[in-house]
C-alpha positions as CSV (number, residue, x, y, z in Angstrom):
1,M,55.2,58.8,81.0
2,R,52.8,56.6,79.1
3,G,53.3,52.9,79.7
4,S,53.9,50.3,77.1
5,D,51.9,47.5,78.7
6,T,48.7,46.5,76.9
7,A,45.4,45.1,78.1
8,K,44.7,41.6,76.9
9,D,42.0,41.2,74.2
10,A,40.6,38.2,76.0
11,G,40.4,36.3,72.7
12,T,38.0,38.7,71.1
13,G,40.3,39.5,68.2
14,M,40.1,43.2,69.0
15,T,43.2,45.4,69.1
16,P,44.5,45.5,72.7
17,I,44.0,48.8,74.5
18,P,47.3,50.3,75.7
19,A,47.8,50.8,79.4
20,E,48.7,54.5,80.0
21,A,50.1,56.3,83.0
22,A,47.9,59.2,84.1
23,M,46.9,61.2,87.2
24,I,43.5,61.6,88.7
25,V,42.6,65.3,88.6
26,A,38.9,65.1,89.5
27,H,36.6,62.7,91.4
28,Y,32.9,62.8,90.8
29,G,31.9,59.9,93.0
30,V,31.1,57.4,90.3
31,A,33.6,58.6,87.8
32,V,37.1,60.2,87.8
33,E,38.8,62.4,85.3
34,V,42.4,61.4,84.4
35,A,45.1,63.6,82.8
36,F,47.9,62.2,80.7
37,P,51.3,63.8,80.3
38,G,50.6,65.0,76.8
39,G,47.5,67.0,78.0
40,E,44.8,64.5,77.0
41,R,42.0,64.1,79.6
42,R,39.5,61.3,79.9
43,T,36.6,60.4,82.1
44,V,36.6,56.9,83.5
45,R,33.7,55.3,85.5
46,V,34.6,53.8,88.9
47,K,32.8,52.2,91.8
48,R,31.6,54.8,94.3
49,N,33.9,53.3,97.0
50,S,36.8,52.5,94.6
51,G,39.3,54.1,96.9
52,H,40.7,56.3,94.2
53,V,41.4,60.0,95.1
54,V,42.6,63.1,93.3
55,G,46.4,63.0,93.0
56,D,46.6,59.2,92.5
57,Y,48.8,58.0,89.7
58,V,47.2,55.2,87.7
59,T,47.6,53.1,84.7
60,V,44.5,53.2,82.4
61,S,43.4,50.3,80.3
62,G,40.0,51.1,78.8
63,E,37.7,51.5,81.7
64,T,40.1,49.9,84.2
65,L,42.3,51.8,86.5
66,E,45.3,50.4,88.4
67,R,46.6,52.6,91.1
68,L,50.4,53.1,91.4
69,P,52.0,53.4,94.9
70,R,51.3,56.6,96.7
71,R,54.1,58.8,98.1
72,T,51.9,60.6,100.6
73,E,48.3,60.4,101.8
74,L,46.2,63.1,103.4
75,R,43.3,61.8,105.5
76,R,40.8,63.3,107.9
77,R,38.0,62.1,110.3
78,D,34.7,63.8,109.6
79,A,32.1,64.9,112.2
80,R,30.5,61.4,112.1
81,G,33.8,59.7,112.9
82,S,34.3,58.3,109.4
83,V,37.8,58.3,108.0
84,R,38.1,60.0,104.6
85,L,41.1,60.1,102.3
86,V,41.4,63.6,101.0
87,A,44.1,63.4,98.3
88,A,47.4,61.6,97.4
89,N,50.9,62.5,96.4
90,L,50.9,66.0,97.8
91,D,53.9,67.7,99.3
92,T,52.3,70.6,101.2
93,L,49.1,71.6,103.0
94,G,47.7,75.1,103.2
95,V,45.7,75.7,106.4
96,V,43.2,78.5,105.7
97,L,42.1,80.5,108.7
98,A,39.7,83.3,109.5
99,P,38.2,84.6,112.7
100,A,35.4,82.0,112.4
101,S,37.9,79.1,112.5
102,P,37.4,76.6,115.3
103,T,39.8,76.7,118.2
104,G,42.7,74.2,117.7
105,F,42.0,73.8,113.9
106,A,45.5,75.0,113.0
107,D,47.3,72.8,115.5
108,R,45.4,69.7,114.4
109,A,46.0,70.4,110.7
110,I,49.7,71.1,111.2
111,I,50.2,67.9,113.2
112,A,48.3,65.8,110.6
113,A,50.3,67.4,107.8
114,R,53.7,66.8,109.4
115,A,52.7,63.2,110.3
116,A,51.8,62.6,106.7
117,D,55.1,64.0,105.5
118,L,53.6,67.2,104.2
119,A,54.9,70.7,104.8
120,P,52.1,72.9,106.3
121,F,51.7,76.6,105.7
122,L,49.1,79.0,107.1
123,V,46.9,81.4,105.1
124,V,45.0,83.9,107.1
125,N,42.2,85.2,104.8
126,K,40.1,88.3,105.0
127,C,42.9,90.5,106.1
128,D,40.9,93.5,104.9
129,L,39.0,93.0,108.2
130,P,40.5,94.3,111.4
131,E,39.8,91.0,113.3
132,S,41.7,89.0,110.6
133,R,44.7,91.3,110.8
134,Q,44.7,90.6,114.6
135,L,44.4,86.9,113.9
136,A,47.4,87.1,111.5
137,A,49.5,88.8,114.1
138,M,48.6,86.1,116.6
139,M,49.5,83.3,114.1
140,R,52.9,84.9,113.5
141,D,53.6,85.1,117.2
142,T,52.6,81.4,117.7
143,Y,53.7,79.7,114.5
144,G,56.0,82.1,112.7
145,S,59.3,80.5,113.8
146,S,58.5,77.2,112.1
147,T,55.7,77.7,109.5
148,E,55.2,79.8,106.4
149,I,52.4,82.3,107.1
150,F,50.5,84.4,104.5
151,S,48.1,87.2,105.2
152,V,45.8,87.7,102.3
153,S,42.5,89.0,101.1
154,A,40.8,86.9,98.5
155,V,38.4,89.8,97.8
156,R,40.9,92.6,97.4
157,G,43.9,90.5,96.3
158,D,46.2,91.6,99.1
159,G,49.1,89.2,99.7
160,L,48.3,86.9,96.8
161,D,51.6,87.7,95.0
162,D,53.6,86.2,97.9
163,L,51.3,83.1,97.9
164,H,51.7,82.7,94.1
165,A,55.5,82.9,94.5
166,F,55.4,80.2,97.1
167,L,53.3,77.8,95.1
168,A,55.4,78.5,92.0
169,Q,58.3,76.7,93.6
170,G,56.7,73.5,92.3
171,H,54.4,72.7,95.2
172,R,51.4,70.4,94.9
173,G,49.1,71.0,97.8
174,A,45.6,71.4,99.1
175,F,43.8,74.0,101.1
176,V,41.9,72.8,104.2
177,G,39.8,75.1,106.2
178,S,36.6,75.2,108.2
179,T,33.4,76.3,106.4
180,G,33.3,80.1,106.2
181,V,37.0,81.0,105.9
182,G,36.7,81.8,102.2
183,K,38.5,78.8,100.8
184,S,36.6,78.8,97.6
185,S,37.0,82.6,97.2
186,L,40.8,82.1,97.7
187,L,40.9,79.4,95.0
188,N,39.0,81.7,92.7
189,A,41.4,84.5,93.3
190,L,44.5,82.3,92.7
191,I,43.0,80.4,89.7
192,P,40.4,82.6,88.1
193,D,39.6,80.1,85.4
194,I,38.0,77.6,87.7
195,D,35.3,80.1,88.7
196,L,34.2,78.2,91.8
197,K,30.8,79.2,93.1
198,V,31.0,80.8,96.5
199,G,28.4,79.9,99.0
200,A,26.2,82.4,100.7
201,L,26.8,83.2,104.3
202,S,24.6,81.5,106.8
203,E,23.0,84.1,109.0
204,Y,22.4,81.6,111.8
205,H,26.1,80.4,112.1
206,G,27.8,83.3,110.5
207,M,29.7,80.7,108.4
208,G,29.6,80.0,104.7
209,R,27.9,76.9,103.3
210,H,30.6,75.0,101.4
211,T,29.5,74.6,97.7
212,T,32.3,72.3,96.3
213,T,30.8,68.9,95.5
214,V,33.8,67.2,93.9
215,S,37.5,67.0,94.5
216,T,39.5,68.6,91.7
217,L,43.2,69.4,91.0
218,H,44.0,72.7,89.2
219,Q,47.2,74.2,87.7
220,V,48.0,77.5,89.4
221,P,49.0,80.3,86.9
222,G,52.7,80.8,87.2
223,G,53.4,77.4,88.7
224,G,52.2,74.9,91.3
225,E,49.1,72.8,91.7
226,L,46.2,72.9,94.2
227,V,43.6,70.3,95.0
228,D,40.1,71.6,96.0
229,T,38.4,69.4,98.5
230,P,35.0,69.6,100.3
231,G,35.2,71.9,103.4
232,F,34.8,70.7,106.9
233,R,34.4,72.4,110.3
234,E,36.7,70.0,112.2
235,F,40.0,68.4,111.5
236,G,39.7,65.1,113.3
237,L,43.0,63.2,113.9
238,V,43.2,60.0,111.9
239,E,45.7,57.4,113.3
240,I,47.6,60.2,114.9
241,F,49.1,58.7,118.0
242,P,50.8,60.3,121.0
243,E,54.3,60.1,119.5
244,D,53.0,62.1,116.5
245,V,51.6,64.8,118.7
246,V,54.8,64.9,120.8
247,A,57.0,65.1,117.6
248,H,54.9,67.5,115.6
249,F,53.0,69.9,118.0
250,P,53.8,73.5,116.9
251,G,56.1,75.0,119.4
252,F,58.2,72.0,120.2
253,E,60.4,72.2,117.0
254,D,63.3,73.9,118.7
255,L,63.7,71.2,121.4
256,E,67.0,69.5,121.0
257,E,67.1,65.7,120.6
258,G,67.3,64.2,124.0
259,A,66.3,67.4,125.7
260,C,64.0,65.5,128.1
261,R,65.4,63.0,130.5
262,F,63.3,60.2,129.1
263,H,63.3,59.5,125.4
264,N,59.5,58.7,125.4
265,C,58.5,61.7,127.5
266,R,55.0,62.8,126.8
267,H,55.6,66.2,128.5
268,R,53.0,65.5,131.2
269,R,55.0,66.4,134.3
270,E,57.6,63.6,133.8
271,P,60.9,64.3,135.7
272,G,63.4,66.2,133.6
273,C,60.8,67.3,131.0
274,A,62.1,70.1,128.8
275,V,58.6,71.2,127.8
276,M,57.5,71.6,131.4
277,A,60.7,73.7,131.9
278,L,59.6,76.0,129.0
279,V,56.2,76.4,130.6
280,E,57.7,77.2,134.0
281,E,60.0,79.8,132.4
282,G,57.2,81.4,130.5
283,A,58.7,80.5,127.1
284,L,55.7,78.3,126.4
285,S,52.3,79.8,127.4
286,A,50.0,77.9,129.7
287,E,47.3,78.2,127.0
288,R,49.5,76.5,124.4
289,Y,50.4,73.8,126.8
290,E,46.8,73.1,127.6
291,R,46.1,72.9,123.9
292,Y,48.9,70.3,123.6
293,L,47.4,68.3,126.4
294,E,44.0,68.4,124.8
295,I,45.2,67.0,121.5
296,L,47.5,64.5,123.3
297,Q,44.4,63.1,125.1
298,E,42.6,62.8,121.7
299,A,45.6,60.9,120.3
300,E,45.7,58.6,123.3
301,A,42.0,57.8,122.9
302,E,42.7,57.1,119.2
303,E,45.6,54.8,120.2
304,Q,43.3,52.9,122.6
305,S,40.6,52.5,120.0
306,A,43.2,51.1,117.5
307,Q,44.3,48.6,120.1
308,R,40.8,47.5,120.8
309,R,40.2,47.1,117.0
310,A,43.4,45.0,116.8
311,W,42.2,42.8,119.7
312,K,38.8,42.2,118.1
313,N,40.3,41.6,114.6
314,P,43.7,39.8,115.1
315,T,45.6,39.1,111.9
């Protein structure tokens, strides 16, 4: 709703500009586009490192934005190690996959989503190709018990009705996916009006060159909202610590509370570990367990880095 507060006229005698509640729906680096409940849209200039992101609720007074508290934040670490805030106030995260997706991308994205209080779902694109159909079958075997999975073809339109129906439940989400999985093509298929340019395939890498240059939020026909964000090849964990990996790694959802002998068990051969029992029984594959250990080691390294930063910069 629009606020009733007004900006001070600072003694100029001019009529005060009302402060109005709005949501950021596009970020252009040095400017953002805000949308008001009545449908009005306005572009407001911001500093390049303002900290505002798509999905933020703000009050607007002329060219001044004041951010309201965020319910959720989605962040990632890029290939250079920099932390980037992707979007705010989402409730779900769509992880787009294709045969070109890096190993472990789905696991990292699911962990990051759950740690950020977002519900992840998987979208296997290019199901018109045999290798993508095989990938979709593998994803159902691995993640089907705990995560919504959609097998689609952005080119032919296969499976899009089910995805539309899911989003129409009132979800506001974003798609994440490594370059080349067809994320822009998928957004074009779901929201034809946005007409995103689709990058040409790179012959060298066999992966698409991502062409989105700004983050934008779009209404999905039939219901729901999607944020388009720049693509990336890796999903680096950001402030995801060992307890997050233990709690949110896909495949551990069915463990009963207190299943392990020790409440802080990291499932690394501790006595009475329920996960190790699953591995020994064959209920959890050795490959999945190795993937867990790999991500756990990343999280432990992140934890150590955070501790060093805290020691160097005590509050």
